N, C-alpha and C positions, 0 to 999 in steps of 0.2 A: 721128600726125594729128592738128592741132589744132583745139577748138571754135572756131565762131566768138564766143561770150565770152571763149574761151582767148585769142583772137587780139587782142580789145578788150582787155585786159587787159594784153595785150604791151605794145599802143603804146602804152597809158597810162604804163605804167611807161619806155617810149622816152621818151616827153617828159621825166617824173622825171628820168633818169638823163640826158638830154642837159644839165637843168640842172647836179647835179650833178656832173656830171665838170667844168663849164666853173668849179668852187668847188675842186675838188680839186686843193690844190697839189703832191699826190704827180705829177699828171697832166703831161704834158712839156709847153712852154707851146703848142707848134703844135696839140696836140689840143687844148687848153683853146678856143682859135681855133677850130678845124675845129667841135668842138659847138657854140661860140655859133655861126656861120652856118648849122651844120641847124637848129640849134633856129628861124630866124629862117623859115628853109622848112617844119619839121614841121607838121601838121595838130594843134591843141590836142584835144585827149581831146573837150571843148566842143564844138570843129568837126566832128570824127567821128558827134557824137551828132547835132546837127543835120540834119546830112547823111541819117545814117539818122530820125530823125523828116517829112525832108521826100521819105521817098518814093523817093530817088534811086534808081537802079540801076547806074550806074558810080560808080568811086574816080576822082574829078579826076587829070589828067595830072601836073600838080604836085605834089599830095598821094602821088600813086604813084614818083614822082619822089625825093622828102623820104626817104619809108619807105626806097628801096632804097639813097639812100644811108647813111642813117643803119643799115641793118643792114650794110652794108661796114663801116663806119666802128666800128660794135660789135665785130665779127668781128676786126679786125685791132689793137684797145685788148687782144680777149680773147688774142688771141697774143703779143703785145707785154707783157703781163700788167701795163700800165700799172696805175697809181690804187692806191688803196687797198683794204686786204681785203674791205671792205664795197661799196665800186665792182666789181671781178671778182665778189662773189658775184653780187651781183642782174645783173649783164652775162648770166651763166649763165642764169639763172630769166628771164630776160627773153627771150632768143635764146631758149629751147627753144621758143618757141610764136610770137613774132618772124614776122610774115613774109616767104615766103623770094621771093627774085628771079623775073621781076619781078611788082611789086604789081598793078601793075592788068591783066598776064594773068589774072594768076590769078583776078582778079575775077570778069572776062567769061567764066571757060571755067564758073563758077556759073551752073545752072538758072536762079535767080534773081537774080544778079547781087550785087550790094551786103548786098542781103538775107540773101542764104546766108552772106555773108562772115563778116561782122562783125554780131554785135549787141550791146546793151548788157547789161553784166554784171548777174550774179547776186549785188549786193552781198549778198546773207544769208549764201552761201556765202561768201564772202572774211571774213566777220567769227570764222570758226573759227580 
């Protein structure tokens, strides 16, 4: 079970990983194109922070769809063992706390909605 901070960290890492996959020449071209297409729809970390700061209770449908599509893509990449060793290592750690399908429904199942499901990372613990 992931904490809201771990989930937020995994979403941030997912954003970074989509960029890294696009730049990794050892990833097949079709997968790099797919990473690019997902990155265009994926919520940037700043967008998630703004959403939390606004007091929103729900994850926008398009954010949830992009997160779900990215999880599927990451799982497929992991199974195919595509990409450099660093990509595979980051995939493993990112998927550990990455939101499960369907992301929007999982948020709605939380008592306080989005505020219970995601919280800003505690950057003091990330420095260790």
